[in-house]
N, CA, C and O atoms as a DFTB+ gen file, in Angstrom:
324 C
 N C O
     1  1      84.933     120.713      -4.668
     2  2      84.907     119.403      -4.036
     3  2      86.253     119.053      -3.413
     4  3      86.323     118.334      -2.416
     5  1      87.301     119.566      -4.007
     6  2      88.654     119.319      -3.515
     7  2      88.779     119.764      -2.052
     8  3      89.398     119.072      -1.244
     9  1      88.198     120.905      -1.717
    10  2      88.276     121.413      -0.349
    11  2      87.513     120.524       0.629
    12  3      87.920     120.388       1.782
    13  1      86.427     119.927       0.190
    14  2      85.668     119.024       1.056
    15  2      86.506     117.786       1.366
    16  3      86.483     117.282       2.489
    17  1      87.230     117.307       0.389
    18  2      88.101     116.148       0.602
    19  2      89.154     116.459       1.658
    20  3      89.400     115.652       2.554
    21  1      89.767     117.619       1.550
    22  2      90.774     118.003       2.542
    23  2      90.138     118.289       3.895
    24  3      90.716     117.949       4.927
    25  1      88.986     118.892       3.911
    26  2      88.274     119.132       5.170
    27  2      87.979     117.806       5.862
    28  3      88.149     117.683       7.075
    29  1      87.541     116.822       5.095
    30  2      87.250     115.490       5.650
    31  2      88.532     114.869       6.217
    32  3      88.509     114.251       7.281
    33  1      89.631     115.035       5.509
    34  2      90.917     114.509       5.975
    35  2      91.336     115.179       7.283
    36  3      91.768     114.500       8.215
    37  1      91.212     116.496       7.359
    38  2      91.576     117.222       8.578
    39  2      90.720     116.769       9.752
    40  3      91.228     116.578      10.856
    41  1      89.418     116.595       9.517
    42  2      88.518     116.174      10.588
    43  2      88.810     114.740      11.017
    44  3      88.738     114.420      12.203
    45  1      89.135     113.888      10.069
    46  2      89.496     112.505      10.405
    47  2      90.738     112.483      11.292
    48  3      90.793     111.744      12.274
    49  1      91.732     113.294      10.941
    50  2      92.950     113.376      11.752
    51  2      92.621     113.886      13.157
    52  3      93.093     113.326      14.148
    53  1      91.826     114.929      13.242
    54  2      91.515     115.562      14.530
    55  2      90.716     114.646      15.443
    56  3      90.901     114.670      16.660
    57  1      89.830     113.838      14.870
    58  2      88.967     112.968      15.671
    59  2      89.506     111.550      15.784
    60  3      88.907     110.705      16.449
    61  1      90.639     111.287      15.134
    62  2      91.236     109.953      15.132
    63  2      90.267     108.903      14.593
    64  3      90.156     107.801      15.128
    65  1      89.571     109.274      13.524
    66  2      88.630     108.373      12.860
    67  2      89.137     108.072      11.459
    68  3      89.946     108.819      10.908
    69  1      88.663     106.985      10.892
    70  2      88.988     106.646       9.509
    71  2      88.286     107.641       8.589
    72  3      87.172     108.086       8.864
    73  1      88.953     107.975       7.504
    74  2      88.436     108.957       6.556
    75  2      87.029     108.605       6.073
    76  3      86.166     109.477       5.972
    77  1      86.806     107.346       5.781
    78  2      85.501     106.930       5.255
    79  2      84.377     106.995       6.302
    80  3      83.203     106.863       5.956
    81  1      84.729     107.195       7.561
    82  2      83.725     107.306       8.622
    83  2      83.251     108.731       8.852
    84  3      82.374     108.966       9.683
    85  1      83.828     109.698       8.115
    86  2      83.438     111.098       8.274
    87  2      82.250     111.367       7.348
    88  3      82.415     111.386       6.128
    89  1      81.057     111.575       7.909
    90  2      79.881     111.797       7.060
    91  2      79.852     113.214       6.475
    92  3      80.472     114.132       7.012
    93  1      79.137     113.369       5.390
    94  2      79.002     114.677       4.738
    95  2      78.379     115.714       5.659
    96  3      78.650     116.909       5.535
    97  1      77.548     115.256       6.580
    98  2      76.841     116.182       7.469
    99  2      77.470     116.254       8.868
   100  3      76.791     116.600       9.835
   101  1      78.766     115.928       8.978
   102  2      79.441     115.952      10.280
   103  2      79.352     117.341      10.899
   104  3      79.640     118.344      10.246
   105  1      78.946     117.388      12.174
   106  2      78.829     118.647      12.923
   107  2      79.406     118.431      14.315
   108  3      79.293     117.348      14.889
   109  1      80.021     119.472      14.844
   110  2      80.550     119.401      16.203
   111  2      79.403     119.108      17.174
   112  3      78.319     119.682      17.064
   113  1      79.655     118.220      18.109
   114  2      78.636     117.859      19.087
   115  2      77.681     116.783      18.608
   116  3      76.975     116.182      19.417
   117  1      77.644     116.529      17.311
   118  2      76.767     115.499      16.768
   119  2      77.547     114.338      16.157
   120  3      77.013     113.247      15.962
   121  1      78.811     114.591      15.860
   122  2      79.658     113.548      15.300
   123  2      80.545     113.017      16.423
   124  3      81.283     113.779      17.048
   125  1      80.473     111.721      16.675
   126  2      81.229     111.100      17.757
   127  2      82.716     111.376      17.557
   128  3      83.283     111.113      16.496
   129  1      83.317     111.903      18.591
   130  2      84.740     112.189      18.538
   131  2      85.062     113.651      18.308
   132  3      86.171     114.093      18.609
   133  1      84.101     114.421      17.771
   134  2      84.364     115.840      17.537
   135  2      83.970     116.609      18.791
   136  3      82.901     117.214      18.873
   137  1      84.863     116.561      19.748
   138  2      84.661     117.260      21.012
   139  2      85.589     118.467      21.058
   140  3      86.181     118.830      20.042
   141  1      85.720     119.083      22.208
   142  2      86.530     120.305      22.302
   143  2      88.005     120.049      22.022
   144  3      88.672     120.887      21.416
   145  1      88.519     118.908      22.452
   146  2      89.919     118.592      22.188
   147  2      90.147     118.338      20.694
   148  3      91.141     118.801      20.133
   149  1      89.254     117.623      20.063
   150  2      89.353     117.393      18.615
   151  2      89.229     118.714      17.868
   152  3      89.890     118.921      16.850
   153  1      88.389     119.598      18.367
   154  2      88.219     120.906      17.727
   155  2      89.532     121.695      17.786
   156  3      89.910     122.354      16.817
   157  1      90.209     121.625      18.906
   158  2      91.500     122.290      19.040
   159  2      92.520     121.701      18.060
   160  3      93.258     122.441      17.410
   161  1      92.557     120.372      17.956
   162  2      93.462     119.735      16.993
   163  2      93.113     120.159      15.571
   164  3      94.003     120.394      14.753
   165  1      91.825     120.256      15.278
   166  2      91.364     120.673      13.963
   167  2      91.807     122.106      13.664
   168  3      92.309     122.387      12.575
   169  1      91.625     122.994      14.611
   170  2      92.024     124.395      14.443
   171  2      93.523     124.484      14.165
   172  3      93.955     125.210      13.270
   173  1      94.306     123.741      14.938
   174  2      95.752     123.757      14.742
   175  2      96.136     123.254      13.351
   176  3      97.044     123.795      12.721
   177  1      95.446     122.224      12.878
   178  2      95.737     121.670      11.545
   179  2      95.363     122.674      10.463
   180  3      96.106     122.841       9.496
   181  1      94.245     123.332      10.607
   182  2      93.826     124.342       9.624
   183  2      94.822     125.497       9.615
   184  3      95.231     125.959       8.550
   185  1      95.211     125.959      10.794
   186  2      96.164     127.066      10.868
   187  2      97.496     126.695      10.224
   188  3      98.111     127.507       9.534
   189  1      97.924     125.482      10.453
   190  2      99.155     125.006       9.817
   191  2      99.005     125.033       8.296
   192  3      99.918     125.437       7.575
   193  1      97.853     124.603       7.830
   194  2      97.609     124.524       6.396
   195  2      97.540     125.902       5.734
   196  3      98.134     126.122       4.679
   197  1      96.818     126.814       6.356
   198  2      96.626     128.127       5.716
   199  2      97.710     129.126       6.106
   200  3      97.722     130.268       5.649
   201  1      98.615     128.667       6.961
   202  2      99.790     129.452       7.354
   203  2      99.452     130.786       8.022
   204  3     100.079     131.811       7.756
   205  1      98.457     130.745       8.885
   206  2      98.111     131.908       9.710
   207  2      97.233     131.434      10.859
   208  3      96.615     130.371      10.800
   209  1      97.195     132.250      11.902
   210  2      96.312     131.939      13.019
   211  2      94.897     132.376      12.698
   212  3      94.678     133.429      12.099
   213  1      93.949     131.565      13.097
   214  2      92.550     131.947      12.974
   215  2      92.207     132.882      14.116
   216  3      92.720     132.737      15.225
   217  1      91.336     133.842      13.838
   218  2      90.905     134.690      14.941
   219  2      89.792     133.966      15.707
   220  3      89.194     133.026      15.184
   221  1      89.515     134.395      16.931
   222  2      88.525     133.693      17.749
   223  2      87.159     133.551      17.081
   224  3      86.505     132.520      17.238
   225  1      86.720     134.565      16.341
   226  2      85.426     134.466      15.655
   227  2      85.429     133.346      14.620
   228  3      84.442     132.626      14.471
   229  1      86.539     133.203      13.910
   230  2      86.637     132.133      12.906
   231  2      86.576     130.755      13.564
   232  3      85.936     129.843      13.041
   233  1      87.236     130.607      14.701
   234  2      87.280     129.292      15.342
   235  2      85.909     128.849      15.843
   236  3      85.574     127.667      15.772
   237  1      85.121     129.784      16.345
   238  2      83.799     129.388      16.851
   239  2      82.782     129.194      15.731
   240  3      81.744     128.568      15.942
   241  1      83.065     129.720      14.554
   242  2      82.155     129.527      13.415
   243  2      82.357     128.175      12.737
   244  3      81.557     127.792      11.883
   245  1      83.397     127.455      13.096
   246  2      83.627     126.131      12.509
   247  2      82.782     125.123      13.276
   248  3      83.135     124.692      14.374
   249  1      81.661     124.762      12.670
   250  2      80.727     123.843      13.317
   251  2      80.411     122.622      12.477
   252  3      79.766     121.690      12.958
   253  1      80.860     122.613      11.212
   254  2      80.516     121.501      10.332
   255  2      81.632     121.246       9.327
   256  3      82.544     122.057       9.165
   257  1      81.540     120.118       8.666
   258  2      82.482     119.782       7.605
   259  2      82.447     120.854       6.520
   260  3      83.490     121.228       5.984
   261  1      81.272     121.343       6.200
   262  2      81.127     122.400       5.190
   263  2      81.828     123.683       5.631
   264  3      82.409     124.380       4.799
   265  1      81.784     124.002       6.913
   266  2      82.477     125.190       7.423
   267  2      83.989     125.067       7.252
   268  3      84.662     126.037       6.904
   269  1      84.515     123.871       7.497
   270  2      85.949     123.640       7.323
   271  2      86.322     123.835       5.857
   272  3      87.297     124.519       5.547
   273  1      85.551     123.238       4.962
   274  2      85.820     123.346       3.528
   275  2      85.746     124.797       3.064
   276  3      86.574     125.233       2.265
   277  1      84.772     125.542       3.553
   278  2      84.624     126.950       3.166
   279  2      85.818     127.774       3.638
   280  3      86.299     128.647       2.915
   281  1      86.287     127.501       4.832
   282  2      87.442     128.230       5.354
   283  2      88.684     127.929       4.522
   284  3      89.459     128.833       4.209
   285  1      88.871     126.682       4.172
   286  2      89.999     126.297       3.319
   287  2      89.892     127.004       1.975
   288  3      90.888     127.509       1.455
   289  1      88.698     127.041       1.417
   290  2      88.490     127.655       0.096
   291  2      88.777     129.138       0.107
   292  3      89.302     129.668      -0.873
   293  1      88.449     129.820       1.184
   294  2      88.644     131.274       1.228
   295  2      90.023     131.668       1.712
   296  3      90.355     132.853       1.740
   297  1      90.837     130.683       2.099
   298  2      92.162     131.020       2.635
   299  2      93.119     131.505       1.561
   300  3      94.050     132.258       1.848
   301  1      92.895     131.074       0.320
   302  2      93.796     131.458      -0.754
   303  2      95.107     130.706      -0.751
   304  3      95.982     130.985      -1.570
   305  1      95.262     129.748       0.164
   306  2      96.471     128.954       0.255
   307  2      96.202     127.578      -0.332
   308  3      95.237     126.925       0.065
   309  1      97.033     127.117      -1.270
   310  2      96.845     125.772      -1.814
   311  2      96.929     124.731      -0.700
   312  3      97.743     124.861       0.215
   313  1      96.101     123.716      -0.776
   314  2      96.062     122.684       0.251
   315  2      97.073     121.609      -0.077
   316  3      97.094     121.058      -1.178
   317  1      97.912     121.323       0.905
   318  2      98.868     120.214       0.804
   319  2      98.439     119.152       1.768
   320  3      98.123     119.460       2.917
   321  1      98.417     117.920       1.350
   322  2      98.002     116.817       2.225
   323  2      99.018     116.499       3.270
   324  3      98.809     115.595       4.079
């Protein structure tokens, strides 16, 4: 659950939305504000957090809040807020 909290925080930052406005089922193209520019900001924030660049396949597989949380969980890097 900890990773979902951080994923929600990253998405809120990327979309310039309040944390409590990020729904559990947030998906790119369906959540207002999660457009291509927000996706780029999100990718940059994740890369900063996990201390490595994502490969192109990883970036296109990020389509939902759950995808962000899963990527954070498999990174092996502790999440810092």
